[in-house]
RODO-2510 file (C-alpha; in nm, 4 decimals, decimal comma):
residues 283
     n   res          X          Y          Z
     1     x     7,9739    11,1953     9,1785
     2     x     7,6578    11,3761     9,2315
     3     x     7,3331    11,3752     9,1267
     4     x     7,1157    11,1070     8,8608
     5     x     7,2660    10,8700     8,6186
     6     x     7,1285    10,8570     8,2754
     7     x     6,8917    10,6268     8,3651
     8     x     6,7268    10,8575     8,6115
     9     x     6,8833    10,6065     8,9090
    10     x     7,1251    10,7108     9,1854
    11     x     7,4482    10,6306     9,2488
    12     x     7,4653    10,3965     9,5378
    13     x     7,6091    10,5819     9,8834
    14     x     7,7650    10,3901    10,1984
    15     x     7,3912    10,4057    10,3348
    16     x     7,2532    10,2170    10,0577
    17     x     7,5703    10,0113    10,0632
    18     x     7,5143     9,8939    10,3906
    19     x     7,1550     9,8143    10,3632
    20     x     7,2215     9,5995    10,1026
    21     x     7,4854     9,4180    10,2967
    22     x     7,2417     9,3675    10,5801
    23     x     6,9973     9,2320    10,3504
    24     x     7,2164     8,9883    10,2307
    25     x     7,2705     8,8693    10,5537
    26     x     7,6476     8,9766    10,6683
    27     x     7,6175     8,9757    11,0470
    28     x     7,7926     9,2016    11,3061
    29     x     8,1533     9,0387    11,4223
    30     x     8,2134     8,8532    11,0731
    31     x     8,5497     8,8173    10,9862
    32     x     8,5588     8,8494    10,5890
    33     x     8,7686     8,7385    10,3064
    34     x     8,6276     8,9669    10,0322
    35     x     8,6458     8,9520     9,6376
    36     x     8,4924     9,2435     9,4625
    37     x     8,4475     9,3892     9,1400
    38     x     8,3765     9,7557     9,2013
    39     x     8,2799     9,7607     8,8333
    40     x     8,0198     9,5749     8,8692
    41     x     7,9047     9,7364     9,2109
    42     x     7,8503    10,0261     8,9701
    43     x     7,8202    10,4214     8,9996
    44     x     7,9025    10,4214     9,4103
    45     x     7,9389    10,7880     9,6074
    46     x     8,2864    10,7295     9,7389
    47     x     8,4038    10,4512     9,5354
    48     x     8,6190    10,1843     9,7643
    49     x     8,6529    10,4110    10,0690
    50     x     8,2566    10,3678    10,0987
    51     x     8,2224    10,0184    10,0432
    52     x     8,4989     9,9590    10,3156
    53     x     8,2900    10,1900    10,5281
    54     x     7,9636    10,0285    10,4518
    55     x     8,1218     9,6895    10,5292
    56     x     8,2338     9,8178    10,8628
    57     x     7,9293     9,9986    10,8872
    58     x     7,7552     9,6291    10,9026
    59     x     8,0415     9,4189    11,0169
    60     x     8,1678     9,6399    11,2904
    61     x     8,5153     9,7643    11,3809
    62     x     8,5816     9,4061    11,5636
    63     x     8,6220     9,2301    11,2037
    64     x     8,8815     9,1794    11,0313
    65     x     8,8680     9,2394    10,6544
    66     x     9,0595     9,0552    10,4342
    67     x     9,1511     9,0942    10,0324
    68     x     9,3727     8,8962     9,7952
    69     x     9,6806     9,1320     9,7110
    70     x     9,8414     8,8573     9,4639
    71     x    10,1355     8,9623     9,2201
    72     x    10,2143     8,7997     8,9025
    73     x    10,4612     9,0672     8,7421
    74     x    10,7124     8,9464     8,9449
    75     x    10,6742     8,5660     8,8593
    76     x    10,8853     8,3600     8,6218
    77     x    10,6171     8,1150     8,5958
    78     x    10,2889     8,2833     8,5634
    79     x    10,0272     8,2911     8,2639
    80     x    10,1029     8,6415     8,2526
    81     x    10,4820     8,6259     8,2194
    82     x    10,4442     8,3408     7,9547
    83     x    10,1894     8,5627     7,7721
    84     x    10,4294     8,8672     7,7843
    85     x    10,7260     8,6715     7,6506
    86     x    10,5792     8,4864     7,3926
    87     x    10,7130     8,5030     7,0658
    88     x    11,0415     8,6486     7,2142
    89     x    11,4329     8,6140     7,1392
    90     x    11,6698     8,4888     7,3867
    91     x    11,8177     8,8405     7,3881
    92     x    11,4455     9,0554     7,3932
    93     x    11,3519     8,7789     7,6816
    94     x    11,6454     8,8098     7,8611
    95     x    11,6217     9,2102     7,8932
    96     x    11,2435     9,1843     7,9941
    97     x    11,3416     8,9517     8,2612
    98     x    11,6200     9,1860     8,3887
    99     x    11,3487     9,4681     8,3842
   100     x    11,0985     9,2300     8,6035
   101     x    11,0628     9,4233     8,9481
   102     x    11,1145     9,2069     9,3246
   103     x    10,8041     9,1837     9,5248
   104     x    10,7883     9,4221     9,7993
   105     x    10,5099     9,3955    10,0598
   106     x    10,5276     9,7563    10,1224
   107     x    10,4493     9,8972     9,7808
   108     x    10,4193     9,6282     9,5211
   109     x    10,0444     9,6832     9,3634
   110     x     9,8658     9,3857     9,3900
   111     x     9,7790     9,2581     8,9878
   112     x     9,4208     9,2042     8,8740
   113     x     9,2962     9,1772     9,2203
   114     x     9,0386     9,5197     9,1439
   115     x     9,0209     9,8676     9,2821
   116     x     8,8860     9,7581     9,6572
   117     x     9,1766     9,5335     9,7205
   118     x     9,4137     9,7766     9,6428
   119     x     9,2266    10,0489     9,8380
   120     x     9,2599     9,8106    10,1652
   121     x     9,6209     9,7780    10,0798
   122     x     9,7325    10,0905    10,0325
   123     x     9,5381    10,1874    10,3784
   124     x     9,7823    10,2756    10,6471
   125     x     9,6374    10,0658    10,9047
   126     x     9,6442     9,7959    10,6686
   127     x     9,8738     9,4805    10,7183
   128     x    10,0114     9,2535    10,4192
   129     x    10,1376     8,9254    10,4160
   130     x    10,4650     8,8471    10,2656
   131     x    10,4266     8,5994     9,9903
   132     x    10,5924     8,7252     9,6553
   133     x    10,2940     8,5987     9,4465
   134     x    10,0046     8,5171     9,6612
   135     x     9,9704     8,7690     9,9380
   136     x     9,6569     8,9219    10,1272
   137     x     9,6148     9,2447    10,2883
   138     x     9,3839     9,3075    10,5858
   139     x     9,2555     9,5753    10,8281
   140     x     9,0770     9,5318    11,1131
   141     x     9,1900     9,3903    11,4679
   142     x     9,3326     9,0711    11,3941
   143     x     9,5053     9,2294    11,0468
   144     x     9,8249     9,1247    11,2090
   145     x     9,8016     8,7915    11,2895
   146     x     9,5853     8,7234    10,9931
   147     x     9,8981     8,7912    10,7673
   148     x    10,1998     8,7364    10,9651
   149     x    10,2085     8,3661    10,8678
   150     x    10,2687     8,3334    10,4995
   151     x    10,5422     8,0677    10,4060
   152     x    10,7057     8,0630    10,0692
   153     x    10,6345     7,7420    10,0001
   154     x    10,2577     7,7688    10,0566
   155     x    10,0607     7,9815     9,8535
   156     x     9,6772     7,9139    10,0157
   157     x     9,7411     7,6382    10,2174
   158     x     9,7981     7,5564    10,5636
   159     x    10,1220     7,8400    10,6411
   160     x     9,9064     8,0851    10,4624
   161     x     9,6120     8,3623    10,5921
   162     x     9,3664     8,1096    10,4209
   163     x     9,4005     7,8720    10,7412
   164     x     9,3625     8,1332    11,0191
   165     x     9,0327     8,2491    10,8458
   166     x     8,9649     7,8769    10,8439
   167     x     9,0417     7,8890    11,2106
   168     x     8,8508     8,2030    11,2847
   169     x     8,5256     8,0880    11,0935
   170     x     8,5139     8,3684    10,8617
   171     x     8,3194     8,4274    10,5913
   172     x     8,3763     8,4618    10,1919
   173     x     8,2093     8,7520    10,0058
   174     x     8,2254     8,7683     9,6411
   175     x     8,0797     9,1008     9,5606
   176     x     8,0578     9,1193     9,1615
   177     x     8,2176     8,8375     9,0978
   178     x     8,1927     8,4457     9,0330
   179     x     8,3385     8,1358     9,1977
   180     x     8,6198     8,1426     8,9720
   181     x     8,8040     8,4191     9,2167
   182     x     8,6999     8,1897     9,5162
   183     x     9,0677     8,1895     9,6327
   184     x     8,9087     7,9574     9,9807
   185     x     8,8463     7,6613     9,7367
   186     x     9,2669     7,6698     9,6871
   187     x     9,3016     7,5573    10,0640
   188     x     9,1013     7,2758     9,9989
   189     x     9,3966     7,1582     9,7325
   190     x     9,6420     7,1250    10,0077
   191     x     9,3509     6,9072    10,1956
   192     x     9,2817     6,6380     9,9669
   193     x     9,3554     6,3039    10,0428
   194     x     9,6277     6,1421     9,7855
   195     x     9,8940     6,2045     9,6531
   196     x     9,8730     6,6076     9,5495
   197     x    10,0489     6,7079     9,2167
   198     x    10,3478     6,9517     9,2854
   199     x    10,5317     7,1706     9,1002
   200     x    10,8173     7,4185     9,0697
   201     x    10,7771     7,8325     9,1113
   202     x    10,9848     8,1004     9,0459
   203     x    10,9929     8,4790     9,1272
   204     x    11,1453     8,7893     9,2140
   205     x    11,1702     8,9689     9,5935
   206     x    11,3378     9,2211     9,7445
   207     x    11,5850     9,1630    10,0319
   208     x    11,7378     9,4511    10,2124
   209     x    11,6968     9,6395     9,8981
   210     x    11,8300     9,3941     9,6543
   211     x    11,6306     9,1688     9,3882
   212     x    11,6464     8,8593     9,4761
   213     x    11,5576     8,5262     9,2466
   214     x    11,3465     8,2824     9,4545
   215     x    11,2566     7,9303     9,3787
   216     x    11,0084     7,6673     9,5440
   217     x    10,7852     7,3820     9,5356
   218     x    10,4485     7,4119     9,6187
   219     x    10,1082     7,2354     9,5199
   220     x    10,0102     7,2938     9,1528
   221     x     9,6970     7,5174     9,1999
   222     x     9,3946     7,4561     8,9641
   223     x     9,1663     7,7115     8,9697
   224     x     9,0099     7,6020     8,6034
   225     x     8,7086     7,3803     8,7659
   226     x     8,6318     7,6550     9,0341
   227     x     8,2975     7,7593     8,8322
   228     x     8,1823     7,4118     8,8184
   229     x     8,2759     7,3400     9,2150
   230     x     8,0474     7,6382     9,2681
   231     x     7,7528     7,5268     9,0891
   232     x     7,7681     7,2109     9,2535
   233     x     7,7608     7,3810     9,5793
   234     x     7,5057     7,6136     9,5406
   235     x     7,2795     7,2673     9,4179
   236     x     7,3905     7,0874     9,7342
   237     x     7,3445     7,3666    10,0192
   238     x     7,0157     7,5288     9,9373
   239     x     6,9534     7,6152    10,3085
   240     x     7,0455     7,5974    10,6902
   241     x     7,3477     7,8301    10,8208
   242     x     7,6073     7,6477    10,5965
   243     x     7,4716     7,7328    10,2977
   244     x     7,5525     8,0520    10,0684
   245     x     7,3697     8,3751    10,1159
   246     x     7,2554     8,5697     9,7864
   247     x     7,1816     8,9211     9,7094
   248     x     7,3110     9,2381     9,5614
   249     x     7,5116     9,5442     9,6479
   250     x     7,4907     9,7968     9,4275
   251     x     7,4087     9,6424     9,0887
   252     x     7,6612     9,3711     9,2003
   253     x     7,5333     8,9818     9,2366
   254     x     7,6693     8,8718     9,5790
   255     x     7,7508     8,5533     9,7756
   256     x     7,8173     8,5167    10,0981
   257     x     7,9152     8,1856    10,2745
   258     x     8,1282     8,0649    10,5553
   259     x     8,4379     7,9553    10,4021
   260     x     8,4703     7,6142    10,6205
   261     x     8,1545     7,5422    10,3786
   262     x     8,3385     7,6902    10,0664
   263     x     8,6766     7,4751    10,2074
   264     x     8,4842     7,1236    10,3230
   265     x     8,2625     7,0926    10,0289
   266     x     8,5396     7,1795     9,7482
   267     x     8,7684     6,8849     9,9120
   268     x     8,4868     6,6366     9,9288
   269     x     8,4195     6,7615     9,5574
   270     x     8,8083     6,7578     9,4041
   271     x     8,8019     6,4146     9,5675
   272     x     8,5703     6,2879     9,3716
   273     x     8,5722     6,5274     9,0527
   274     x     8,9476     6,5384     8,9892
   275     x     9,0939     6,2404     8,8296
   276     x     9,4857     6,1588     8,8394
   277     x     9,5085     6,3187     8,5146
   278     x     9,6553     6,7344     8,6046
   279     x     9,7601     6,9964     8,3619
   280     x    10,1019     7,0404     8,4938
   281     x    10,2253     7,3132     8,2325
   282     x    10,3379     7,5836     8,4537
   283     x    10,1108     7,8973     8,5643
***
């Protein structure tokens, strides 16, 4: 993509994106969990590759960049499965289930995570965690470390890459997306005091070339109030080193915040605002 756009502006390039990220407050050596909508960034010379290069220009090669690479097409308990099988008769549903793929961390595409996440996942130097529904991919010097622990019965908790990111003092970059996409808030669901709602999950994975059904029990994750949670966070943290930073990258509105701020605020907010009632319908 070259030249001017219809409105007379020019597509963003690697240098412009890097300048935008510096203005946002991204610092050198900062490990990042990136949630991104390239569509919101707008026309970009080089697309996802240019954005990744810009992130590395600013954060440096010592930083590890992590993206969510979640999958839903192999799950029997996801929203997408319920939508796809709604209205099907028993035989049609059985055929649909029979055709569902198992999760292979080396080859299964992410679902709904965006082109930037897929670009990171498919890089030769990328590493991916093994969870069949809630995986993450990473590039950088600590890519293996961040993705090495991701237990089946721990979607987004203490035995997932989110714990590594929290311990490492990483930052969350919301690039063209809102707080509803902030997976770091889920770690707070595992850290809430009191009884945590649990539920059963079912999905398919691949072992030695064979599709295998997995069943496990884990926290009943709920992102339905994340936008309200984020609005409360913004209203509370209006300054200081732990406060969210805001700016733009290309045409996209961005938020950069320490993951520890996100998790600790979310834990406290959930304890105050989430009652005992909980929608335990399958997701």
